[in-house]
C-alpha positions in Angstrom: -271.7 -70.4 -62.3 -271.4 -74.1 -61.6 -274.7 -73.9 -59.6 -276.3 -72.1 -62.6 -276.8 -68.9 -60.7 -277.3 -65.5 -62.4 -274.0 -63.9 -61.7 -272.7 -63.0 -65.2 -269.3 -64.2 -66.4 -266.1 -63.2 -64.5 -262.6 -63.6 -65.7 -261.1 -65.2 -62.7 -261.6 -68.6 -61.0 -262.5 -68.1 -57.3 -260.5 -70.5 -55.2 -261.0 -70.6 -51.4 -258.9 -72.3 -48.7 -259.8 -72.8 -45.1 -257.9 -70.7 -42.5 -255.1 -70.8 -41.5 -253.9 -71.9 -45.0 -252.9 -69.0 -47.2 -255.0 -68.1 -50.2 -253.5 -68.9 -53.6 -252.0 -66.1 -55.7 -251.5 -66.6 -59.4 -252.8 -65.4 -62.7 -256.5 -66.1 -63.5 -257.3 -67.1 -59.9 -259.0 -65.0 -57.2 -257.8 -66.5 -53.9 -259.5 -66.1 -50.6 -259.2 -67.4 -47.1 -262.4 -68.5 -45.4 -263.2 -69.4 -41.8 -264.3 -73.1 -41.9 -267.3 -72.5 -39.7 -268.7 -70.0 -42.2 -269.0 -72.4 -45.1 -270.6 -75.8 -46.0 -269.2 -77.8 -48.8 -270.9 -79.9 -51.5 -269.7 -81.9 -54.5 -271.0 -81.3 -58.0 -269.8 -83.2 -61.0 -266.6 -84.0 -59.3 -265.9 -80.5 -58.1 -265.7 -79.7 -54.4 -267.4 -76.3 -53.9 -269.3 -74.3 -51.5 -273.0 -75.1 -51.0 -275.5 -72.8 -52.7 -276.5 -71.2 -49.4 -272.8 -70.6 -48.4 -272.0 -69.3 -51.9 -274.9 -66.8 -51.6 -273.7 -65.7 -48.1 -270.1 -65.3 -49.3 -271.3 -63.0 -52.1 -272.6 -60.5 -49.6 -269.2 -58.8 -49.6 -269.3 -58.2 -53.4 -272.9 -57.9 -54.7 -275.5 -55.2 -54.3 -278.7 -56.0 -52.3 -280.7 -56.3 -55.6 -278.1 -58.7 -57.0 -278.2 -60.7 -53.8 -282.0 -61.0 -54.1 -281.7 -62.1 -57.7 -279.3 -64.9 -56.7 -281.3 -65.8 -53.6 -284.5 -66.1 -55.7 -282.6 -68.5 -58.1 -281.4 -70.6 -55.2 -284.8 -71.1 -53.5 -286.7 -71.5 -56.8 -288.6 -74.8 -57.2 -288.3 -75.9 -60.8 -291.1 -77.4 -62.8 -291.1 -80.1 -65.4 -293.0 -79.6 -68.7 -296.6 -80.0 -67.9 -296.3 -78.0 -64.7 -295.1 -80.7 -62.2 -293.1 -79.2 -59.3 -289.6 -80.7 -58.7 -289.0 -79.9 -55.0 -286.0 -82.2 -55.1 -284.2 -79.8 -57.6 -284.5 -76.8 -55.3 -280.9 -75.7 -54.5 -281.6 -74.5 -51.0 -284.5 -73.4 -48.9 -285.1 -69.9 -47.4 -284.2 -71.4 -44.0 -280.8 -72.5 -45.4 -280.1 -69.0 -46.6 -281.1 -67.6 -43.2 -278.8 -70.2 -41.5 -275.9 -69.2 -43.7 -276.3 -65.6 -42.4 -276.6 -66.7 -38.8 -273.5 -68.9 -38.5 -271.2 -66.0 -37.7 -269.9 -62.6 -38.6 -268.9 -62.3 -42.2 -268.3 -59.4 -44.7 -271.5 -58.0 -46.2 -273.8 -59.3 -43.5 -275.9 -56.1 -43.4 -276.6 -56.5 -47.1 -277.4 -60.1 -46.7 -279.9 -59.3 -43.9 -281.6 -56.7 -46.1 -281.7 -59.0 -49.1 -283.1 -62.0 -47.3 -286.3 -60.0 -46.4 -287.0 -59.7 -50.1 -286.1 -63.2 -51.4 -289.1 -65.2 -52.4 -289.8 -68.7 -53.6 -291.3 -68.6 -57.1 -289.3 -66.1 -59.2 -288.0 -68.0 -62.2 -285.6 -65.4 -63.7 -283.8 -62.2 -62.8 -286.3 -60.3 -64.9 -289.1 -61.6 -62.7 -287.2 -60.6 -59.6 -286.5 -57.1 -60.9 -290.2 -56.6 -61.7 -291.2 -57.8 -58.3 -288.8 -55.5 -56.5 -289.8 -52.5 -58.7 -293.5 -53.2 -58.1 -293.0 -53.3 -54.3 -291.1 -50.0 -54.5 -293.9 -48.5 -56.4 -296.5 -49.5 -53.9 -298.2 -52.4 -55.7 -299.6 -55.2 -53.6 -297.5 -58.3 -52.9 -298.2 -60.8 -55.8 -298.4 -64.5 -55.8 -295.6 -66.3 -57.7 -295.5 -69.4 -59.8 -299.3 -69.8 -59.7 -301.2 -72.8 -61.0 -304.3 -71.5 -62.8 -307.2 -74.0 -63.0 -310.7 -73.9 -64.4 -313.9 -74.7 -62.4 -313.3 -78.4 -62.9 -309.7 -78.2 -61.6 -308.1 -78.7 -64.9 -304.7 -77.0 -65.1 -304.8 -74.2 -67.7 -301.2 -73.1 -67.1 -298.6 -71.8 -64.7 -298.1 -68.1 -64.6 -295.1 -66.3 -63.1 -296.8 -63.5 -61.2 -300.4 -62.9 -60.4 -302.9 -60.9 -58.4 -305.8 -63.4 -58.3 -307.9 -61.3 -56.0 -308.0 -58.7 -58.8 -308.1 -61.2 -61.7 -304.8 -59.9 -63.1 -301.9 -62.1 -64.3 -298.5 -61.0 -65.3 -296.4 -62.9 -67.9 -292.8 -61.9 -68.4 -291.7 -63.1 -71.8 -288.1 -63.8 -72.9 -287.1 -64.0 -76.5 -287.8 -67.7 -76.7 -291.5 -66.8 -76.5 -291.1 -65.1 -79.9 -288.6 -67.4 -81.6 -290.1 -70.8 -80.7 -293.2 -71.6 -82.7 -294.2 -74.2 -80.2 -294.0 -71.8 -77.3 -295.8 -69.1 -79.3 -298.7 -71.4 -80.0 -298.8 -72.7 -76.4 -298.9 -69.1 -75.1 -301.8 -68.2 -77.4 -303.9 -71.1 -76.1 -302.9 -70.4 -72.5 -303.8 -66.7 -72.6 -307.1 -67.4 -74.3 -307.9 -69.9 -71.5 -307.0 -67.3 -68.9 -309.2 -64.7 -70.5 -312.1 -67.2 -70.6 -311.8 -67.5 -66.9 -312.1 -63.8 -66.4 -308.4 -62.8 -66.0 -306.6 -59.9 -67.6 -303.1 -60.9 -68.8 -300.4 -58.2 -68.8 -297.5 -59.3 -71.0 -294.1 -57.8 -70.3 -290.7 -58.0 -71.9 -287.2 -57.0 -70.7 -287.7 -53.6 -72.4 -290.7 -52.9 -70.2 -288.8 -53.8 -67.1 -285.2 -52.6 -67.8 -285.6 -50.3 -70.7 -284.5 -46.6 -70.6 -288.0 -45.7 -69.6 -289.5 -48.7 -67.7 -293.2 -49.0 -68.0 -293.8 -52.4 -66.4 -295.2 -51.4 -63.0 -297.4 -48.6 -64.6 -299.0 -51.2 -66.9 -299.7 -53.6 -64.1 -301.0 -50.7 -61.9 -303.4 -49.7 -64.6 -304.7 -53.3 -64.9 -305.1 -53.6 -61.1 -307.0 -50.3 -61.0 -309.4 -51.5 -63.7 -310.1 -54.5 -61.5 -310.8 -52.6 -58.4 -307.5 -52.1 -56.6 -306.7 -48.8 -55.0 -303.4 -47.6 -53.5 -303.7 -47.8 -49.7 -306.9 -49.8 -49.8 -308.4 -53.1 -50.9 
């Protein structure tokens, strides 16, 4: 949670000590003993804590593969400033760092970690985007590009879209509630989508209900758009 990762809110504080010291046992604390060679430490706002990559690897014993992919995507994401400028310096860890955290030695959950790392991608900005991407892959859709800069013929940046299939002129926008509640965001979206359409793209707009609702329709909607633009399952 201190790293801002999508883990939900637990009731206990997780406190680790290096072996051979004994893990603390008291109310409100989940104590654990760790082998020093399996973790790297960082300091954040005065707290000494495990690095993002080590934290991810330690979660292999507790999280599902899908949850590990969500957290991994959040760690390797490269944030952008308003206006679209990438901030590589704000990336919590690279894919190589996650792979190294798996490789340092035997740890609980290593099989899940190895399965998850194959699906972690740079570019997913939210757990919803990760869920759509994983569902789309499971349903046989082609691998999309993530965090794409869309420019016109003169090279002017029209916008940054989360998920896209530029070969088929299909872009996917996953919209949280702030797209509806923020007037500024709403107006910006209208201008951006109009610019995309003018460049020959079809924009598929999805919400959480399309992705995680009782009857998810997200991948079907995107599949229909891809087919309209020439994609065929098993072919180009």
